[in-house]
Structures are given as C-alpha cells and as structure tokens.
Kinemage of the C-alpha trace (Angstrom):
@kinemage 1
@onewidth
@group {chain A} dominant
@subgroup {mainchain}
@vectorlist {calphas} color= white
{ca met a 1} P 112.317 131.036 189.538
{ca ser a 2} L 112.280 128.211 187.147
{ca ser a 3} L 109.305 126.648 189.185
{ca ser a 4} L 107.355 129.716 188.818
{ca thr a 5} L 107.882 130.191 185.051
{ca ser a 6} L 107.106 126.378 184.140
{ca pro a 7} L 103.174 126.070 184.751
{ca arg a 8} L 102.826 129.478 182.837
{ca phe a 9} L 104.823 127.990 179.887
{ca gln a 10} L 102.755 124.959 179.955
{ca lys a 11} L 99.713 126.856 179.830
{ca ile a 12} L 101.060 129.032 176.688
{ca ile a 13} L 101.804 125.696 174.944
{ca ala a 14} L 98.423 124.370 175.576
{ca leu a 15} L 96.635 127.557 174.115
{ca ile a 16} L 98.885 127.262 171.108
{ca lys a 17} L 97.924 123.513 170.596
{ca thr a 18} L 94.164 124.450 170.950
{ca gly a 19} L 94.263 127.129 168.394
{ca val a 20} L 95.922 124.933 165.817
{ca trp a 21} L 93.287 122.311 166.378
{ca ile a 22} L 90.398 124.857 165.962
{ca ile a 23} L 91.920 126.242 162.481
{ca ile a 24} L 92.168 122.551 161.273
{ca ala a 25} L 88.635 121.949 162.134
{ca ile a 26} L 87.336 125.284 160.412
{ca ser a 27} L 89.344 124.407 157.213
{ca leu a 28} L 87.825 120.822 157.049
{ca val a 29} L 84.270 122.180 157.539
{ca lys a 30} L 84.952 124.769 154.778
{ca phe a 31} L 86.252 122.251 152.277
{ca ala a 32} L 83.371 119.640 152.933
{ca phe a 33} L 80.464 121.937 153.072
{ca phe a 34} L 81.371 125.183 151.337
{ca pro a 35} L 83.302 124.478 148.155
{ca ser a 36} L 84.712 127.305 146.141
{ca thr a 37} L 82.762 128.908 143.175
{ca glu a 38} L 85.713 128.016 140.637
{ca ala a 39} L 85.682 124.205 141.642
{ca asn a 40} L 81.853 124.382 140.781
{ca gln a 41} L 82.504 125.838 137.630
{ca ser a 42} L 85.273 123.497 136.501
{ca asp a 43} L 83.099 120.564 137.178
{ca gln a 44} L 80.321 121.771 134.882
{ca pro a 45} L 80.171 119.759 131.473
{ca leu a 46} L 81.042 121.543 128.145
{ca asp a 47} L 78.471 123.220 126.200
{ca pro a 48} L 77.968 121.320 122.833
{ca ser a 49} L 76.345 124.218 121.240
{ca ala a 50} L 79.427 126.593 122.159
{ca asn a 51} L 82.065 127.362 119.549
{ca tyr a 52} L 85.561 126.265 120.787
{ca gly a 53} L 87.467 127.143 117.820
{ca gln a 54} L 89.516 125.090 115.371
{ca met a 55} L 93.221 124.233 115.922
{ca thr a 56} L 94.968 125.411 112.788
{ca val a 57} L 98.430 125.623 111.407
{ca thr a 58} L 100.260 127.441 108.438
{ca pro a 59} L 102.901 125.940 106.165
{ca thr a 60} L 106.368 126.883 107.052
{ca lys a 61} L 109.868 126.840 105.355
{ca ala a 62} L 112.192 124.296 106.731
{ca asp a 63} L 115.164 121.948 105.853
{ca ile a 64} L 114.312 118.157 105.533
{ca thr a 65} L 116.586 115.223 105.742
{ca asn a 66} L 114.883 111.752 105.067
{ca thr a 67} L 116.759 109.358 107.169
{ca val a 68} L 115.157 105.978 107.294
{ca ser a 69} L 116.496 104.162 110.420
{ca val a 70} L 115.707 100.205 110.447
{ca asn a 71} L 117.109 97.285 112.557
{ca gly a 72} L 118.695 94.405 111.048
{ca asn a 73} L 121.471 91.999 111.356
{ca ile a 74} L 125.006 90.809 109.870
{ca glu a 75} L 124.720 88.028 107.544
{ca asn a 76} L 127.043 85.862 105.498
{ca asp a 77} L 127.038 86.734 101.876
{ca pro a 78} L 125.285 84.045 99.683
{ca ser a 79} L 127.375 80.922 98.590
{ca thr a 80} L 128.159 80.378 94.925
{ca val a 81} L 127.252 76.868 93.786
{ca val a 82} L 130.023 74.901 91.925
{ca lys a 83} L 128.643 73.188 88.849
{ca ala a 84} L 130.013 70.548 86.514
{ca thr a 85} L 131.062 72.065 83.210
{ca gly a 86} L 131.742 68.621 81.805
{ca ala a 87} L 130.171 65.191 82.103
{ca gly a 88} L 132.200 62.222 83.355
{ca thr a 89} L 133.612 60.654 86.243
{ca val a 90} L 135.671 62.298 88.920
{ca asn a 91} L 139.272 61.001 88.564
{ca tyr a 92} L 141.236 63.749 90.327
{ca ile a 93} L 140.268 66.011 93.195
{ca ala a 94} L 142.912 68.808 93.492
{ca val a 95} L 141.336 70.879 96.666
{ca ala a 96} L 140.206 69.186 99.692
{ca asp a 97} L 136.790 70.205 101.356
{ca gly a 98} L 137.124 73.208 103.680
{ca thr a 99} L 139.969 74.561 101.788
{ca tyr a 100} L 140.071 78.378 100.821
{ca val a 101} L 140.271 78.707 97.167
{ca glu a 102} L 140.732 81.601 94.683
{ca ala a 103} L 138.472 82.291 91.581
{ca gly a 104} L 139.606 80.192 88.731
{ca ala a 105} L 141.601 77.662 90.781
{ca met a 106} L 141.220 73.955 89.739
{ca ile a 107} L 138.929 72.151 92.060
{ca leu a 108} L 138.693 68.743 90.427
{ca gln a 109} L 138.836 66.836 87.057
{ca val a 110} L 136.231 64.699 85.563
{ca arg a 111} L 137.107 61.917 82.752
{ca lys a 112} L 134.925 60.572 79.980
{ca asp a 113} L 135.463 57.622 77.559
{ca val a 114} L 133.849 58.067 74.324
{ca asn a 115} L 133.778 55.202 71.738
{ca glu a 116} L 133.629 56.617 68.302
{ca ser a 117} L 133.087 54.632 65.004
{ca ala a 118} L 132.290 55.657 61.392
{ca pro a 119} L 131.471 53.990 58.332
{ca thr a 120} L 134.079 54.261 55.547
{ca ala a 121} L 132.991 53.764 51.738
{ca asp a 122} L 135.051 51.431 49.756
{ca pro a 123} L 134.884 52.148 46.113
{ca asp a 124} L 135.845 48.456 45.374
{ca ala a 125} L 133.300 46.849 47.602
{ca asp a 126} L 129.453 46.517 46.985
{ca glu a 127} L 128.575 47.712 50.424
{ca asp a 128} L 129.956 50.070 52.868
{ca thr a 129} L 132.443 48.671 55.237
{ca glu a 130} L 132.650 49.626 59.039
{ca gln a 131} L 135.934 50.654 60.514
{ca pro a 132} L 136.685 49.342 64.122
{ca ala a 133} L 135.429 51.624 66.880
{ca gln a 134} L 138.044 54.166 68.157
{ca arg a 135} L 138.208 54.960 71.998
{ca arg a 136} L 138.673 58.584 72.944
{ca thr a 137} L 139.171 59.789 76.289
{ca thr a 138} L 138.257 63.558 77.380
{ca tyr a 139} L 139.339 65.460 80.578
{ca thr a 140} L 137.469 68.380 82.062
{ca asp a 141} L 138.962 70.578 84.671
{ca ile a 142} L 136.313 72.097 87.111
{ca thr a 143} L 137.476 75.488 88.408
{ca ala a 144} L 136.172 77.649 91.220
{ca pro a 145} L 133.762 80.254 90.087
{ca ala a 146} L 134.432 82.570 93.118
{ca ser a 147} L 136.881 83.171 95.907
{ca gly a 148} L 136.065 81.420 99.302
{ca thr a 149} L 135.812 78.476 101.505
{ca leu a 150} L 135.024 75.392 99.487
{ca his a 151} L 132.486 72.750 100.589
{ca leu a 152} L 133.011 69.854 98.178
{ca ser a 153} L 130.293 67.162 97.903
{ca ala a 154} L 131.828 65.230 94.986
{ca leu a 155} L 133.632 61.981 95.655
{ca leu a 156} L 136.458 60.359 93.621
{ca gly a 157} L 134.810 57.971 91.077
{ca gln a 158} L 131.415 59.696 91.132
{ca glu a 159} L 129.813 60.368 88.046
{ca phe a 160} L 128.331 63.641 86.863
{ca asn a 161} L 126.297 65.229 84.192
{ca ile a 162} L 126.904 68.726 82.915
{ca gly a 163} L 125.287 71.145 85.303
{ca asp a 164} L 125.305 68.947 88.333
{ca gln a 165} L 126.222 70.514 91.635
{ca leu a 166} L 129.651 69.683 93.061
{ca gly a 167} L 129.638 71.882 96.017
{ca thr a 168} L 129.716 75.401 97.172
{ca ile a 169} L 131.894 78.137 97.903
{ca ala a 170} L 131.131 80.542 101.064
{ca pro a 171} L 132.653 83.874 100.487
{ca ser a 172} L 134.549 85.472 103.426
{ca thr a 173} L 132.514 88.553 103.268
{ca tyr a 174} L 129.310 89.861 104.892
{ca ser a 175} L 126.500 92.082 104.556
{ca ala a 176} L 124.205 94.294 106.720
{ca val a 177} L 120.537 93.120 106.258
{ca ala a 178} L 117.313 95.044 107.423
{ca thr a 179} L 113.814 94.218 106.541
{ca leu a 180} L 111.671 97.242 105.362
{ca asn a 181} L 108.020 97.966 106.036
{ca ala a 182} L 105.573 99.740 103.838
{ca asp a 183} L 106.023 103.017 105.211
{ca gln a 184} L 109.752 102.871 105.069
{ca leu a 185} L 109.595 101.773 101.298
{ca tyr a 186} L 107.567 104.769 100.471
{ca arg a 187} L 110.129 107.020 101.965
{ca ile a 188} L 112.940 105.626 99.766
{ca gln a 189} L 111.875 106.935 96.689
{ca glu a 190} L 115.271 106.750 95.168
{ca thr a 191} L 117.632 104.175 96.680
{ca pro a 192} L 121.115 105.779 97.499
{ca ser a 193} L 124.394 103.694 97.109
{ca glu a 194} L 125.438 103.564 100.598
{ca ala a 195} L 124.118 103.714 104.328
{ca thr a 196} L 125.568 104.072 107.708
{ca val a 197} L 125.775 101.090 109.839
{ca thr a 198} L 125.852 101.084 113.707
{ca ile a 199} L 126.663 97.678 115.215
{ca thr a 200} L 125.163 97.066 118.515
{ca asn a 201} L 127.993 97.216 121.169
{ca gly a 202} L 130.332 97.094 118.208
{ca pro a 203} L 132.842 99.590 116.468
{ca ala a 204} L 132.035 103.166 115.592
{ca pro a 205} L 129.389 103.714 112.948
{ca phe a 206} L 130.754 102.999 109.453
{ca thr a 207} L 129.556 103.329 105.915
{ca cys a 208} L 128.471 100.239 103.877
{ca ser a 209} L 128.287 100.308 100.050
{ca gly a 210} L 126.409 98.719 97.168
{ca leu a 211} L 123.071 99.377 98.892
{ca lys a 212} L 120.127 97.803 97.259
{ca ile a 213} L 116.636 96.883 97.802
{ca val a 214} L 115.871 93.301 97.623
{ca thr a 215} L 112.173 92.339 96.803
{ca pro a 216} L 110.684 88.837 97.224
{ca asp a 217} L 110.817 88.185 93.552
{ca thr a 218} L 114.532 88.575 93.671
{ca thr a 219} L 115.265 87.122 96.719
{ca gln a 220} L 117.456 83.966 96.277
{ca lys a 221} L 117.607 80.704 98.063
{ca asn a 222} L 121.161 80.810 99.665
{ca thr a 223} L 123.606 78.281 101.352
{ca asn a 224} L 125.473 79.064 104.338
{ca gln a 225} L 128.965 78.061 105.218
{ca gln a 226} L 127.693 74.841 106.777
{ca gly a 227} L 125.877 73.973 103.549
{ca glu a 228} L 122.393 74.558 104.865
{ca asn a 229} L 119.675 76.190 102.732
{ca gln a 230} L 118.495 79.587 103.991
{ca gln a 231} L 115.413 81.273 102.383
{ca ser a 232} L 115.326 85.076 102.794
{ca thr a 233} L 111.668 86.457 102.798
{ca gly a 234} L 110.394 90.032 102.985
{ca ile a 235} L 111.637 93.070 101.166
{ca gln a 236} L 115.158 93.966 102.452
{ca ala a 237} L 117.693 96.663 102.487
{ca arg a 238} L 121.281 94.952 101.873
{ca cys a 239} L 124.729 96.516 101.673
{ca ala a 240} L 128.126 95.016 101.862
{ca ile a 241} L 130.323 95.230 104.977
{ca pro a 242} L 133.804 96.912 104.308
{ca ala a 243} L 136.695 94.200 104.505
{ca asp a 244} L 138.476 96.077 107.132
{ca gln a 245} L 135.607 95.801 109.649
{ca lys a 246} L 135.586 92.827 111.991
{ca val a 247} L 131.923 91.660 112.240
{ca phe a 248} L 130.263 88.224 113.047
{ca pro a 249} L 127.150 86.709 111.517
{ca gly a 250} L 124.044 87.550 113.830
{ca leu a 251} L 125.246 90.782 115.160
{ca gly a 252} L 122.481 93.356 115.705
{ca leu a 253} L 122.645 96.585 113.815
{ca lys a 254} L 120.869 99.857 112.967
{ca met a 255} L 121.072 101.062 109.323
{ca asp a 256} L 120.517 104.569 108.724
{ca ile a 257} L 119.549 105.335 105.119
{ca val a 258} L 119.639 109.135 103.873
{ca ala a 259} L 117.036 108.845 101.080
{ca gly a 260} L 117.050 112.497 100.074
{ca ser a 261} L 117.276 116.078 101.474
{ca ala a 262} L 115.580 119.314 100.644
{ca thr a 263} L 116.460 122.982 101.895
{ca asp a 264} L 113.960 125.823 102.554
{ca val a 265} L 110.919 123.947 101.324
{ca leu a 266} L 107.380 124.510 102.449
{ca thr a 267} L 106.384 122.017 105.220
{ca leu a 268} L 103.577 120.919 107.299
{ca pro a 269} L 103.442 118.632 110.421
{ca ile a 270} L 102.359 115.152 109.441
{ca ser a 271} L 99.416 115.231 111.724
{ca ala a 272} L 97.866 117.923 109.178
{ca val a 273} L 98.303 115.733 106.147
{ca glu a 274} L 96.356 112.777 105.007
{ca gly a 275} L 98.671 110.785 103.154
{ca arg a 276} L 102.537 110.262 103.016
{ca phe a 277} L 103.675 109.750 99.527
{ca gln a 278} L 103.521 111.747 96.360
{ca ser a 279} L 99.836 112.863 96.968
{ca gly a 280} L 97.624 113.623 99.968
{ca phe a 281} L 94.961 115.968 101.455
{ca val a 282} L 94.751 118.729 103.790
{ca tyr a 283} L 91.659 120.328 105.513
{ca leu a 284} L 90.996 123.924 105.464
{ca pro a 285} L 88.985 125.386 108.533
{ca ala a 286} L 85.265 125.418 108.044
{ca ser a 287} L 83.872 128.938 107.066
{ca asp a 288} L 81.116 130.497 109.216
{ca gly a 289} L 77.966 128.357 108.722
{ca ala a 290} L 79.861 125.323 107.244
{ca asp a 291} L 79.316 122.003 109.040
{ca lys a 292} L 82.571 120.597 107.946
{ca pro a 293} L 86.090 121.486 106.868
{ca glu a 294} L 87.029 121.692 103.121
{ca lys a 295} L 89.184 118.864 101.826
{ca lys a 296} L 92.026 120.031 99.389
{ca pro a 297} L 94.509 117.778 97.635
{ca val a 298} L 98.191 118.565 97.745
{ca thr a 299} L 101.487 117.325 96.103
{ca leu a 300} L 103.915 115.762 98.621
{ca gly a 301} L 107.762 115.431 98.690
{ca leu a 302} L 110.046 114.361 101.423
{ca thr a 303} L 109.237 113.439 104.889
{ca asn a 304} L 111.321 112.762 107.944
{ca gly a 305} L 108.575 111.156 109.996
{ca glu a 306} L 107.631 114.436 111.721
{ca ile a 307} L 106.890 116.883 108.893
{ca val a 308} L 106.310 116.544 105.307
{ca glu a 309} L 107.287 118.593 102.285
{ca ile a 310} L 104.359 120.377 100.431
{ca lys a 311} L 105.358 120.764 96.767
{ca glu a 312} L 101.993 122.111 95.340
{ca gly a 313} L 98.726 123.056 96.449
{ca leu a 314} L 99.275 125.505 99.465
{ca thr a 315} L 101.049 128.616 100.141
{ca glu a 316} L 102.651 130.049 103.378
{ca ser a 317} L 99.559 132.106 104.145
{ca asp a 318} L 97.189 129.359 103.995
{ca ser a 319} L 95.763 127.857 107.291
{ca val a 320} L 94.821 124.155 107.690
{ca leu a 321} L 93.473 122.102 110.359
{ca glu a 322} L 96.414 120.894 112.641
{ca phe a 323} L 94.907 117.456 112.873
{ca ile a 324} L 93.025 115.625 110.141
{ca pro a 325} L 89.229 115.129 111.038
{ca thr a 326} L 87.952 111.725 111.919
{ca ser a 327} L 85.902 109.757 109.272
{ca ser a 328} L 81.987 110.487 109.068
{ca ser a 329} L 81.249 106.836 110.113
{ca glu a 330} L 83.141 107.571 113.647
{ca lys a 331} L 81.380 110.837 114.089
{ca thr a 332} L 78.024 108.835 113.589
{ca gln a 333} L 78.913 106.168 115.776
{ca gly a 334} L 80.022 108.877 118.545
{ca ser a 335} L 76.746 110.752 118.140
{ca glu a 336} L 74.480 107.634 118.561
{ca ser a 337} L 76.167 107.253 122.202
{ca gly a 338} L 74.635 110.439 123.403
{ca val a 339} L 72.280 110.614 126.415
{ca asp a 340} L 68.565 111.221 125.661
{ca gly a 341} L 69.229 111.920 121.930
{ca ala a 342} L 71.799 114.561 122.641
{ca thr a 343} L 74.994 114.833 120.656
{ca pro a 344} L 77.766 114.739 122.621
{ca leu a 345} L 80.881 116.698 122.201
{ca thr a 346} L 83.695 114.886 120.454
{ca val a 347} L 87.388 116.090 119.913
{ca thr a 348} L 88.276 114.742 116.473
{ca ile a 349} L 92.148 114.711 116.695
{ca glu a 350} L 94.246 111.949 115.340
{ca asn a 351} L 97.881 111.648 116.043
{ca ser a 352} L 99.781 110.062 113.017
{ca ala a 353} L 103.130 108.388 113.554
{ca gly a 354} L 105.283 108.985 110.689
C-alpha cells in the first residue's frame, strides 16, 4: 500500500511547489511593471503654491523650577599668605614647615636693633652737645592669619621688611567649583545661597553652602598645598563643601543650582520664543494675504531649558508660531537655489536648545 501512495504523494508535492513559484513570479512582475497608484502619488513633489498651514501653539499655565546643572570639580580652598608685620631678622622659628597651626598661633619672631641718638641742649654751653647713641632692640611676633597647614619659606637669620611673604597656610577645606557659560549665567538671575552637589562615584548628593558667582575680575591667584601658583579663569560657581563630607581634590561633580521657581504661570516652548532673558519676541501667524508673520515683543521670566515664562505680551487665547521663522537672508539664499527660477518650498523650523 505504501508503494501505491508514494508516487501520488510526490506528484502532489510537485504541484504545490510549481504553484508557489508561479505566485512568486506574478508578484515580481506586478511590483516591477505595475506599481500602485498610492506609490505614484507619494513620489510626486510638493506644490509650492499650495497652503500647508502654519504650526501654532498657545500659551499654557505651568509650574517652572529653574534648575541649572553644571559639571565641575573639587578644589582646595585658596591658601592664605603669611606676611611680615614687622621688619628685622628671623631669630626664632616656633613652628616647623608642614605643621598644622591654628589662627593666631605664633609662627616666628623677628628682631631688629635700632640705634637712637638725640641732641641735648646744655644751657651752660655755647653749642648743643650730642649724647652718646643708645641701642634699642625690638621683637615682633608673626602669627598665623588662618588655620591650616603651614608652608614656611623663611629661614633663621633671614632679613625681612614689613609686608614680605614668609610662607602660606593651606586650609583643610574644599570647595565645589563649576564653570558657567553665558546661557547658564542668564538663567541665574538671583544667586541662591546653596546648591546640591553630586560627586561622580561618590557619596549621596549633599548641600553645599555659601554659593557665589566668581567673575574674572574677582578671581584671585591662589597657591595650592604644594606652594604652586594656580590661576583660575572664567566665570565660576563656587560653594563650600561641608566638613563632614569626605572629598579629594580633582573629583568630578555635578552642581544643581535652583535659581528660582514659579507656580501657575503663563509659558511657551522655548522653540516659539526668540530670546531667553528678560525680553524676547514671538511671531503671530500670518493673516490671509500677509506674506510674513507678525513679530511681537514679550516680557520673559524664568526658564527651565524647555519652556519659558511669559510675563507680559500674551494671553492664553493668543496663538503664536511653534517655531520662530528663519531670517530673511536665509530665505533669499534658499530661493536662489531653485531650478529654472522656481522658488523651492522651504520649511522654516528652528529647534533651539535651552
């Protein structure tokens, strides 16, 4: 029985294979020589004279928290210079180089010998007589102006004048320092007193106090713990690391500065506003027959990099372009690249990063 069904089964398999190949062949011919009407329509170019509408957006109420995040490093706090408060020769050194000292502690002493002589009038003599010169010795104690590790450069027997540098004192404190760019500076309209610091692969985020913005004019030339001069350049945000936090110089960090917040205020996406600080412009959709949108000034408030507060100039019912249009020079340059004098269709969309 198996021998009688085997040839019949093979014929059925052969017919099925033949049918599959026929279907594949018909499909290839259809795709190659008879494309669908929808495909032909999608390949046709856009009509420049057609009206495709304008993408608009209306102001909405929202809450804004202006958090500026910047990357930075842990740095030693600036060293304090120890200066001579008296002139003379070092005759005694109380603290050795590399020792930790408290503010006000004696570091060394300088000695100065002064010869004093003064004429004395003798009523019985015709001329003034000069008394013998008197030798007077003064001692001046030089104390530590701050607490920290002393790096002393003065030597026993070395002579100094008032104001000369005798060494430096490096504090055992650190600061979080991050460089700010122009956009971040504009967003920090009022400097808060603290910031949140997150150290890369370090402890949990913590708060640093005494936040201040250091400009190039107020940036000082500091001396590190090795006595090397370091010049900090650029505008920086700087705050003190708490004493209970274990940190090391050079560690990378992220500093989050909350520079204000607002609740239930009128906002727009930053893509719809030209400008970021205090004042800006929005563009009202072109009315029928108008060739370009209307430029309207607005007063700006806080921004979080995605939306911006609109203080004055718009209401919730106003519609503005979702993307500010390109400049006229860019449009002119684009039109000159048309074929046979035709004006190409250009999409004037600009994405702005906050």
